[in-house]
ROFIDREN-498221 format. One record per atom (N, C-alpha, C, CB): residue number from 1; z, x, y negated; atom name; residue in three letters. Coordinates in steps of 0.02 Angstrom, whole numbers, plus 50000, padded with zeros to 5 digits. Glycine has a CB too. Example, Ala and Ser with C-alpha at 12.3 -4.5 7.8 and 13.67 -1.06 7.14 Angstrom:
# residues 2
+------+-------+-------+-------+------+------+
: resi :     w :     u :     v : name : resn :
+------+-------+-------+-------+------+------+
:    1 : 50390 : 50660 : 50284 :    N :  ALA :
:    1 : 50390 : 50615 : 50225 :   CA :  ALA :
:    1 : 50390 : 50660 : 50165 :    C :  ALA :
:    1 : 50452 : 50565 : 50224 :   CB :  ALA :
:    2 : 50354 : 50642 : 50112 :    N :  SER :
:    2 : 50357 : 50684 : 50053 :   CA :  SER :
:    2 : 50394 : 50645 : 49998 :    C :  SER :
:    2 : 50286 : 50704 : 50030 :   CB :  SER :
+------+-------+-------+-------+------+------+
END
This chain:
# residues 91
+------+-------+-------+-------+------+------+
: resi :     w :     u :     v : name : resn :
+------+-------+-------+-------+------+------+
:    1 : 50311 : 49260 : 51104 :    N :  UNK :
:    1 : 50304 : 49268 : 51176 :   CA :  UNK :
:    1 : 50235 : 49295 : 51191 :    C :  UNK :
:    1 : 50316 : 49202 : 51214 :   CB :  UNK :
:    2 : 50232 : 49345 : 51233 :    N :  UNK :
:    2 : 50169 : 49376 : 51252 :   CA :  UNK :
:    2 : 50137 : 49334 : 51307 :    C :  UNK :
:    2 : 50180 : 49449 : 51276 :   CB :  UNK :
:    3 : 50074 : 49317 : 51297 :    N :  UNK :
:    3 : 50035 : 49278 : 51345 :   CA :  UNK :
:    3 : 50026 : 49319 : 51410 :    C :  UNK :
:    3 : 49966 : 49258 : 51315 :   CB :  UNK :
:    4 : 50049 : 49294 : 51467 :    N :  UNK :
:    4 : 50043 : 49332 : 51530 :   CA :  UNK :
:    4 : 49971 : 49349 : 51548 :    C :  UNK :
:    4 : 50074 : 49292 : 51587 :   CB :  UNK :
:    5 : 49924 : 49304 : 51533 :    N :  UNK :
:    5 : 49854 : 49317 : 51547 :   CA :  UNK :
:    5 : 49828 : 49375 : 51504 :    C :  UNK :
:    5 : 49811 : 49255 : 51535 :   CB :  UNK :
:    6 : 49852 : 49377 : 51442 :    N :  UNK :
:    6 : 49832 : 49431 : 51397 :   CA :  UNK :
:    6 : 49860 : 49497 : 51422 :    C :  UNK :
:    6 : 49857 : 49416 : 51325 :   CB :  UNK :
:    7 : 49922 : 49498 : 51444 :    N :  UNK :
:    7 : 49952 : 49559 : 51470 :   CA :  UNK :
:    7 : 49913 : 49583 : 51531 :    C :  UNK :
:    7 : 50026 : 49547 : 51488 :   CB :  UNK :
:    8 : 49894 : 49537 : 51575 :    N :  UNK :
:    8 : 49854 : 49555 : 51634 :   CA :  UNK :
:    8 : 49787 : 49586 : 51613 :    C :  UNK :
:    8 : 49843 : 49493 : 51679 :   CB :  UNK :
:    9 : 49755 : 49557 : 51564 :    N :  UNK :
:    9 : 49691 : 49583 : 51540 :   CA :  UNK :
:    9 : 49699 : 49653 : 51512 :    C :  UNK :
:    9 : 49661 : 49536 : 51486 :   CB :  UNK :
:   10 : 49750 : 49663 : 51470 :    N :  UNK :
:   10 : 49763 : 49729 : 51442 :   CA :  UNK :
:   10 : 49778 : 49780 : 51498 :    C :  UNK :
:   10 : 49821 : 49727 : 51392 :   CB :  UNK :
:   11 : 49819 : 49760 : 51546 :    N :  UNK :
:   11 : 49836 : 49805 : 51601 :   CA :  UNK :
:   11 : 49773 : 49827 : 51639 :    C :  UNK :
:   11 : 49884 : 49771 : 51649 :   CB :  UNK :
:   12 : 49731 : 49780 : 51655 :    N :  UNK :
:   12 : 49672 : 49797 : 51695 :   CA :  UNK :
:   12 : 49624 : 49842 : 51655 :    C :  UNK :
:   12 : 49636 : 49734 : 51717 :   CB :  UNK :
:   13 : 49618 : 49831 : 51591 :    N :  UNK :
:   13 : 49573 : 49872 : 51551 :   CA :  UNK :
:   13 : 49602 : 49942 : 51539 :    C :  UNK :
:   13 : 49558 : 49838 : 51484 :   CB :  UNK :
:   14 : 49667 : 49946 : 51525 :    N :  UNK :
:   14 : 49698 : 50010 : 51511 :   CA :  UNK :
:   14 : 49698 : 50054 : 51574 :    C :  UNK :
:   14 : 49770 : 50001 : 51485 :   CB :  UNK :
:   15 : 49706 : 50024 : 51632 :    N :  UNK :
:   15 : 49706 : 50062 : 51695 :   CA :  UNK :
:   15 : 49639 : 50097 : 51708 :    C :  UNK :
:   15 : 49723 : 50016 : 51753 :   CB :  UNK :
:   16 : 49586 : 50070 : 51681 :    N :  UNK :
:   16 : 49520 : 50099 : 51690 :   CA :  UNK :
:   16 : 49518 : 50168 : 51659 :    C :  UNK :
:   16 : 49465 : 50053 : 51659 :   CB :  UNK :
:   17 : 49501 : 50220 : 51697 :    N :  UNK :
:   17 : 49501 : 50288 : 51669 :   CA :  UNK :
:   17 : 49456 : 50296 : 51608 :    C :  UNK :
:   17 : 49479 : 50337 : 51723 :   CB :  UNK :
:   18 : 49405 : 50256 : 51603 :    N :  UNK :
:   18 : 49361 : 50260 : 51545 :   CA :  UNK :
:   18 : 49399 : 50242 : 51481 :    C :  UNK :
:   18 : 49300 : 50212 : 51554 :   CB :  UNK :
:   19 : 49444 : 50194 : 51485 :    N :  UNK :
:   19 : 49482 : 50171 : 51427 :   CA :  UNK :
:   19 : 49547 : 50209 : 51416 :    C :  UNK :
:   19 : 49497 : 50097 : 51434 :   CB :  UNK :
:   20 : 49573 : 50241 : 51469 :    N :  UNK :
:   20 : 49640 : 50270 : 51464 :   CA :  UNK :
:   20 : 49644 : 50324 : 51410 :    C :  UNK :
:   20 : 49660 : 50300 : 51531 :   CB :  UNK :
:   21 : 49596 : 50369 : 51406 :    N :  UNK :
:   21 : 49599 : 50422 : 51355 :   CA :  UNK :
:   21 : 49597 : 50394 : 51285 :    C :  UNK :
:   21 : 49542 : 50471 : 51365 :   CB :  UNK :
:   22 : 49554 : 50346 : 51274 :    N :  UNK :
:   22 : 49549 : 50316 : 51208 :   CA :  UNK :
:   22 : 49613 : 50278 : 51191 :    C :  UNK :
:   22 : 49488 : 50268 : 51204 :   CB :  UNK :
:   23 : 49641 : 50243 : 51239 :    N :  UNK :
:   23 : 49704 : 50206 : 51229 :   CA :  UNK :
:   23 : 49760 : 50255 : 51212 :    C :  UNK :
:   23 : 49722 : 50165 : 51292 :   CB :  UNK :
:   24 : 49763 : 50310 : 51248 :    N :  UNK :
:   24 : 49815 : 50361 : 51237 :   CA :  UNK :
:   24 : 49808 : 50389 : 51166 :    C :  UNK :
:   24 : 49809 : 50417 : 51289 :   CB :  UNK :
:   25 : 49747 : 50403 : 51145 :    N :  UNK :
:   25 : 49735 : 50430 : 51077 :   CA :  UNK :
:   25 : 49756 : 50380 : 51024 :    C :  UNK :
:   25 : 49661 : 50449 : 51069 :   CB :  UNK :
:   26 : 49740 : 50317 : 51035 :    N :  UNK :
:   26 : 49759 : 50264 : 50986 :   CA :  UNK :
:   26 : 49835 : 50259 : 50982 :    C :  UNK :
:   26 : 49728 : 50196 : 51007 :   CB :  UNK :
:   27 : 49869 : 50257 : 51039 :    N :  UNK :
:   27 : 49942 : 50251 : 51038 :   CA :  UNK :
:   27 : 49975 : 50309 : 51002 :    C :  UNK :
:   27 : 49969 : 50246 : 51110 :   CB :  UNK :
:   28 : 49949 : 50368 : 51013 :    N :  UNK :
:   28 : 49978 : 50428 : 50982 :   CA :  UNK :
:   28 : 49964 : 50432 : 50907 :    C :  UNK :
:   28 : 49954 : 50490 : 51016 :   CB :  UNK :
:   29 : 49919 : 50391 : 50883 :    N :  UNK :
:   29 : 49906 : 50392 : 50811 :   CA :  UNK :
:   29 : 49957 : 50350 : 50772 :    C :  UNK :
:   29 : 49835 : 50365 : 50797 :   CB :  UNK :
:   30 : 50003 : 50316 : 50808 :    N :  UNK :
:   30 : 50055 : 50275 : 50777 :   CA :  UNK :
:   30 : 50123 : 50307 : 50788 :    C :  UNK :
:   30 : 50053 : 50203 : 50805 :   CB :  UNK :
:   31 : 50168 : 50293 : 50742 :    N :  UNK :
:   31 : 50237 : 50317 : 50749 :   CA :  UNK :
:   31 : 50283 : 50258 : 50764 :    C :  UNK :
:   31 : 50259 : 50354 : 50684 :   CB :  UNK :
:   32 : 50344 : 50274 : 50780 :    N :  UNK :
:   32 : 50394 : 50222 : 50792 :   CA :  UNK :
:   32 : 50403 : 50179 : 50729 :    C :  UNK :
:   32 : 50462 : 50253 : 50813 :   CB :  UNK :
:   33 : 50402 : 50211 : 50672 :    N :  UNK :
:   33 : 50408 : 50176 : 50608 :   CA :  UNK :
:   33 : 50351 : 50126 : 50599 :    C :  UNK :
:   33 : 50409 : 50226 : 50550 :   CB :  UNK :
:   34 : 50290 : 50146 : 50618 :    N :  UNK :
:   34 : 50233 : 50101 : 50613 :   CA :  UNK :
:   34 : 50243 : 50039 : 50657 :    C :  UNK :
:   34 : 50168 : 50137 : 50634 :   CB :  UNK :
:   35 : 50265 : 50051 : 50719 :    N :  UNK :
:   35 : 50271 : 49996 : 50767 :   CA :  UNK :
:   35 : 50333 : 49953 : 50757 :    C :  UNK :
:   35 : 50271 : 50024 : 50837 :   CB :  UNK :
:   36 : 50376 : 49972 : 50710 :    N :  UNK :
:   36 : 50436 : 49933 : 50695 :   CA :  UNK :
:   36 : 50422 : 49877 : 50646 :    C :  UNK :
:   36 : 50490 : 49978 : 50667 :   CB :  UNK :
:   37 : 50362 : 49875 : 50618 :    N :  UNK :
:   37 : 50344 : 49823 : 50569 :   CA :  UNK :
:   37 : 50287 : 49781 : 50597 :    C :  UNK :
:   37 : 50324 : 49854 : 50501 :   CB :  UNK :
:   38 : 50286 : 49717 : 50579 :    N :  UNK :
:   38 : 50230 : 49675 : 50601 :   CA :  UNK :
:   38 : 50162 : 49700 : 50577 :    C :  UNK :
:   38 : 50241 : 49604 : 50577 :   CB :  UNK :
:   39 : 50161 : 49729 : 50517 :    N :  UNK :
:   39 : 50097 : 49755 : 50491 :   CA :  UNK :
:   39 : 50071 : 49813 : 50535 :    C :  UNK :
:   39 : 50106 : 49779 : 50419 :   CB :  UNK :
:   40 : 50114 : 49861 : 50550 :    N :  UNK :
:   40 : 50095 : 49918 : 50591 :   CA :  UNK :
:   40 : 50079 : 49898 : 50662 :    C :  UNK :
:   40 : 50149 : 49970 : 50591 :   CB :  UNK :
:   41 : 50121 : 49855 : 50691 :    N :  UNK :
:   41 : 50108 : 49831 : 50759 :   CA :  UNK :
:   41 : 50044 : 49791 : 50763 :    C :  UNK :
:   41 : 50168 : 49789 : 50784 :   CB :  UNK :
:   42 : 50031 : 49752 : 50710 :    N :  UNK :
:   42 : 49969 : 49713 : 50707 :   CA :  UNK :
:   42 : 49908 : 49758 : 50704 :    C :  UNK :
:   42 : 49970 : 49667 : 50647 :   CB :  UNK :
:   43 : 49914 : 49813 : 50667 :    N :  UNK :
:   43 : 49858 : 49861 : 50663 :   CA :  UNK :
:   43 : 49845 : 49891 : 50732 :    C :  UNK :
:   43 : 49874 : 49916 : 50611 :   CB :  UNK :
:   44 : 49898 : 49908 : 50769 :    N :  UNK :
:   44 : 49889 : 49935 : 50836 :   CA :  UNK :
:   44 : 49857 : 49883 : 50882 :    C :  UNK :
:   44 : 49957 : 49957 : 50865 :   CB :  UNK :
:   45 : 49881 : 49822 : 50880 :    N :  UNK :
:   45 : 49853 : 49769 : 50922 :   CA :  UNK :
:   45 : 49779 : 49760 : 50906 :    C :  UNK :
:   45 : 49891 : 49702 : 50912 :   CB :  UNK :
:   46 : 49761 : 49758 : 50843 :    N :  UNK :
:   46 : 49691 : 49750 : 50823 :   CA :  UNK :
:   46 : 49649 : 49808 : 50847 :    C :  UNK :
:   46 : 49686 : 49743 : 50747 :   CB :  UNK :
:   47 : 49674 : 49869 : 50839 :    N :  UNK :
:   47 : 49636 : 49928 : 50860 :   CA :  UNK :
:   47 : 49628 : 49929 : 50936 :    C :  UNK :
:   47 : 49671 : 49992 : 50835 :   CB :  UNK :
:   48 : 49680 : 49912 : 50973 :    N :  UNK :
:   48 : 49675 : 49911 : 51046 :   CA :  UNK :
:   48 : 49627 : 49856 : 51069 :    C :  UNK :
:   48 : 49745 : 49901 : 51076 :   CB :  UNK :
:   49 : 49630 : 49799 : 51038 :    N :  UNK :
:   49 : 49585 : 49745 : 51057 :   CA :  UNK :
:   49 : 49512 : 49765 : 51045 :    C :  UNK :
:   49 : 49601 : 49681 : 51018 :   CB :  UNK :
:   50 : 49500 : 49799 : 50990 :    N :  UNK :
:   50 : 49432 : 49822 : 50976 :   CA :  UNK :
:   50 : 49409 : 49874 : 51026 :    C :  UNK :
:   50 : 49428 : 49850 : 50906 :   CB :  UNK :
:   51 : 49453 : 49921 : 51042 :    N :  UNK :
:   51 : 49435 : 49975 : 51089 :   CA :  UNK :
:   51 : 49425 : 49949 : 51160 :    C :  UNK :
:   51 : 49489 : 50029 : 51089 :   CB :  UNK :
:   52 : 49465 : 49899 : 51180 :    N :  UNK :
:   52 : 49461 : 49872 : 51247 :   CA :  UNK :
:   52 : 49418 : 49810 : 51253 :    C :  UNK :
:   52 : 49531 : 49856 : 51272 :   CB :  UNK :
:   53 : 49390 : 49788 : 51197 :    N :  UNK :
:   53 : 49348 : 49728 : 51194 :   CA :  UNK :
:   53 : 49384 : 49667 : 51221 :    C :  UNK :
:   53 : 49283 : 49740 : 51233 :   CB :  UNK :
:   54 : 49444 : 49655 : 51194 :    N :  UNK :
:   54 : 49485 : 49598 : 51214 :   CA :  UNK :
:   54 : 49491 : 49551 : 51154 :    C :  UNK :
:   54 : 49556 : 49621 : 51239 :   CB :  UNK :
:   55 : 49460 : 49492 : 51159 :    N :  UNK :
:   55 : 49467 : 49444 : 51104 :   CA :  UNK :
:   55 : 49536 : 49410 : 51104 :    C :  UNK :
:   55 : 49411 : 49390 : 51108 :   CB :  UNK :
:   56 : 49562 : 49398 : 51044 :    N :  UNK :
:   56 : 49628 : 49366 : 51037 :   CA :  UNK :
:   56 : 49623 : 49305 : 50993 :    C :  UNK :
:   56 : 49680 : 49415 : 51009 :   CB :  UNK :
:   57 : 49662 : 49254 : 51010 :    N :  UNK :
:   57 : 49670 : 49198 : 50964 :   CA :  UNK :
:   57 : 49725 : 49218 : 50915 :    C :  UNK :
:   57 : 49688 : 49131 : 51003 :   CB :  UNK :
:   58 : 49730 : 49184 : 50858 :    N :  UNK :
:   58 : 49784 : 49201 : 50811 :   CA :  UNK :
:   58 : 49854 : 49194 : 50843 :    C :  UNK :
:   58 : 49780 : 49156 : 50750 :   CB :  UNK :
:   59 : 49863 : 49145 : 50886 :    N :  UNK :
:   59 : 49927 : 49137 : 50920 :   CA :  UNK :
:   59 : 49942 : 49194 : 50968 :    C :  UNK :
:   59 : 49928 : 49071 : 50957 :   CB :  UNK :
:   60 : 49892 : 49216 : 51005 :    N :  UNK :
:   60 : 49902 : 49272 : 51051 :   CA :  UNK :
:   60 : 49917 : 49336 : 51012 :    C :  UNK :
:   60 : 49840 : 49282 : 51094 :   CB :  UNK :
:   61 : 49882 : 49345 : 50956 :    N :  UNK :
:   61 : 49894 : 49404 : 50915 :   CA :  UNK :
:   61 : 49966 : 49405 : 50889 :    C :  UNK :
:   61 : 49844 : 49408 : 50856 :   CB :  UNK :
:   62 : 49988 : 49347 : 50863 :    N :  UNK :
:   62 : 50057 : 49342 : 50837 :   CA :  UNK :
:   62 : 50108 : 49356 : 50892 :    C :  UNK :
:   62 : 50069 : 49272 : 50807 :   CB :  UNK :
:   63 : 50096 : 49329 : 50951 :    N :  UNK :
:   63 : 50141 : 49342 : 51007 :   CA :  UNK :
:   63 : 50142 : 49415 : 51027 :    C :  UNK :
:   63 : 50121 : 49299 : 51067 :   CB :  UNK :
:   64 : 50084 : 49446 : 51029 :    N :  UNK :
:   64 : 50079 : 49517 : 51046 :   CA :  UNK :
:   64 : 50114 : 49561 : 50994 :    C :  UNK :
:   64 : 50006 : 49538 : 51053 :   CB :  UNK :
:   65 : 50105 : 49544 : 50931 :    N :  UNK :
:   65 : 50137 : 49583 : 50877 :   CA :  UNK :
:   65 : 50213 : 49576 : 50882 :    C :  UNK :
:   65 : 50112 : 49559 : 50807 :   CB :  UNK :
:   66 : 50237 : 49516 : 50890 :    N :  UNK :
:   66 : 50310 : 49506 : 50895 :   CA :  UNK :
:   66 : 50339 : 49541 : 50956 :    C :  UNK :
:   66 : 50326 : 49431 : 50898 :   CB :  UNK :
:   67 : 50303 : 49537 : 51012 :    N :  UNK :
:   67 : 50326 : 49571 : 51073 :   CA :  UNK :
:   67 : 50328 : 49646 : 51063 :    C :  UNK :
:   67 : 50279 : 49553 : 51132 :   CB :  UNK :
:   68 : 50277 : 49674 : 51032 :    N :  UNK :
:   68 : 50274 : 49746 : 51022 :   CA :  UNK :
:   68 : 50329 : 49770 : 50975 :    C :  UNK :
:   68 : 50206 : 49766 : 50993 :   CB :  UNK :
:   69 : 50343 : 49733 : 50922 :    N :  UNK :
:   69 : 50397 : 49752 : 50876 :   CA :  UNK :
:   69 : 50464 : 49749 : 50913 :    C :  UNK :
:   69 : 50399 : 49704 : 50814 :   CB :  UNK :
:   70 : 50473 : 49699 : 50955 :    N :  UNK :
:   70 : 50536 : 49691 : 50992 :   CA :  UNK :
:   70 : 50548 : 49747 : 51043 :    C :  UNK :
:   70 : 50538 : 49623 : 51027 :   CB :  UNK :
:   71 : 50494 : 49780 : 51066 :    N :  UNK :
:   71 : 50501 : 49833 : 51116 :   CA :  UNK :
:   71 : 50532 : 49896 : 51087 :    C :  UNK :
:   71 : 50434 : 49850 : 51146 :   CB :  UNK :
:   72 : 50525 : 49906 : 51021 :    N :  UNK :
:   72 : 50553 : 49964 : 50986 :   CA :  UNK :
:   72 : 50531 : 50030 : 51019 :    C :  UNK :
:   72 : 50630 : 49960 : 50985 :   CB :  UNK :
:   73 : 50466 : 50036 : 51029 :    N :  UNK :
:   73 : 50437 : 50093 : 51064 :   CA :  UNK :
:   73 : 50418 : 50149 : 51015 :    C :  UNK :
:   73 : 50375 : 50072 : 51103 :   CB :  UNK :
:   74 : 50433 : 50210 : 51035 :    N :  UNK :
:   74 : 50411 : 50269 : 50999 :   CA :  UNK :
:   74 : 50357 : 50302 : 51043 :    C :  UNK :
:   74 : 50470 : 50319 : 50983 :   CB :  UNK :
:   75 : 50293 : 50298 : 51023 :    N :  UNK :
:   75 : 50240 : 50325 : 51066 :   CA :  UNK :
:   75 : 50243 : 50401 : 51076 :    C :  UNK :
:   75 : 50174 : 50308 : 51036 :   CB :  UNK :
:   76 : 50285 : 50436 : 51038 :    N :  UNK :
:   76 : 50290 : 50508 : 51044 :   CA :  UNK :
:   76 : 50350 : 50531 : 51086 :    C :  UNK :
:   76 : 50293 : 50539 : 50976 :   CB :  UNK :
:   77 : 50392 : 50485 : 51106 :    N :  UNK :
:   77 : 50452 : 50501 : 51145 :   CA :  UNK :
:   77 : 50435 : 50497 : 51219 :    C :  UNK :
:   77 : 50511 : 50453 : 51127 :   CB :  UNK :
:   78 : 50449 : 50551 : 51258 :    N :  UNK :
:   78 : 50430 : 50551 : 51329 :   CA :  UNK :
:   78 : 50457 : 50493 : 51370 :    C :  UNK :
:   78 : 50453 : 50615 : 51360 :   CB :  UNK :
:   79 : 50519 : 50473 : 51358 :    N :  UNK :
:   79 : 50548 : 50417 : 51396 :   CA :  UNK :
:   79 : 50514 : 50351 : 51377 :    C :  UNK :
:   79 : 50623 : 50412 : 51384 :   CB :  UNK :
:   80 : 50496 : 50344 : 51315 :    N :  UNK :
:   80 : 50462 : 50284 : 51293 :   CA :  UNK :
:   80 : 50391 : 50283 : 51321 :    C :  UNK :
:   80 : 50460 : 50279 : 51216 :   CB :  UNK :
:   81 : 50360 : 50341 : 51327 :    N :  UNK :
:   81 : 50293 : 50345 : 51357 :   CA :  UNK :
:   81 : 50296 : 50322 : 51430 :    C :  UNK :
:   81 : 50266 : 50417 : 51353 :   CB :  UNK :
:   82 : 50348 : 50343 : 51466 :    N :  UNK :
:   82 : 50356 : 50321 : 51535 :   CA :  UNK :
:   82 : 50367 : 50246 : 51538 :    C :  UNK :
:   82 : 50415 : 50358 : 51569 :   CB :  UNK :
:   83 : 50405 : 50219 : 51491 :    N :  UNK :
:   83 : 50418 : 50147 : 51489 :   CA :  UNK :
:   83 : 50353 : 50109 : 51476 :    C :  UNK :
:   83 : 50470 : 50130 : 51436 :   CB :  UNK :
:   84 : 50312 : 50135 : 51430 :    N :  UNK :
:   84 : 50248 : 50103 : 51416 :   CA :  UNK :
:   84 : 50203 : 50104 : 51478 :    C :  UNK :
:   84 : 50212 : 50137 : 51357 :   CB :  UNK :
:   85 : 50203 : 50160 : 51514 :    N :  UNK :
:   85 : 50162 : 50166 : 51574 :   CA :  UNK :
:   85 : 50186 : 50116 : 51627 :    C :  UNK :
:   85 : 50163 : 50237 : 51601 :   CB :  UNK :
:   86 : 50252 : 50107 : 51634 :    N :  UNK :
:   86 : 50278 : 50057 : 51681 :   CA :  UNK :
:   86 : 50255 : 49987 : 51662 :    C :  UNK :
:   86 : 50355 : 50060 : 51684 :   CB :  UNK :
:   87 : 50253 : 49972 : 51597 :    N :  UNK :
:   87 : 50229 : 49907 : 51575 :   CA :  UNK :
:   87 : 50156 : 49898 : 51594 :    C :  UNK :
:   87 : 50238 : 49899 : 51499 :   CB :  UNK :
:   88 : 50116 : 49950 : 51584 :    N :  UNK :
:   88 : 50045 : 49947 : 51600 :   CA :  UNK :
:   88 : 50036 : 49938 : 51676 :    C :  UNK :
:   88 : 50009 : 50010 : 51576 :   CB :  UNK :
:   89 : 50076 : 49973 : 51715 :    N :  UNK :
:   89 : 50070 : 49969 : 51788 :   CA :  UNK :
:   89 : 50099 : 49905 : 51816 :    C :  UNK :
:   89 : 50104 : 50028 : 51821 :   CB :  UNK :
:   90 : 50135 : 49867 : 51775 :    N :  UNK :
:   90 : 50163 : 49803 : 51797 :   CA :  UNK :
:   90 : 50228 : 49809 : 51834 :    C :  UNK :
:   90 : 50114 : 49769 : 51841 :   CB :  UNK :
:   91 : 50265 : 49861 : 51820 :    N :  UNK :
:   91 : 50329 : 49872 : 51854 :   CA :  UNK :
:   91 : 50386 : 49844 : 51814 :    C :  UNK :
:   91 : 50341 : 49945 : 51868 :   CB :  UNK :
+------+-------+-------+-------+------+------+
END
């Protein structure tokens, strides 16, 4: 389960134009195959946390990794990109 406070923190940081370009570049460096595994999803979570300066507890990290794998997102697919943006915007 994804911690709601963590999701709010990520949303607020990603919405910042300073972070958006870097976040977009990081997401595009991963493939659907990468994000389908806990190892790949964990690497993305770690990289995003570092870029956005968001500290995670081990439990929050595990929840974020499991949530991300369950989303089955392809960062290169236009419809999936729109879905990710809706998640960021809180829709």
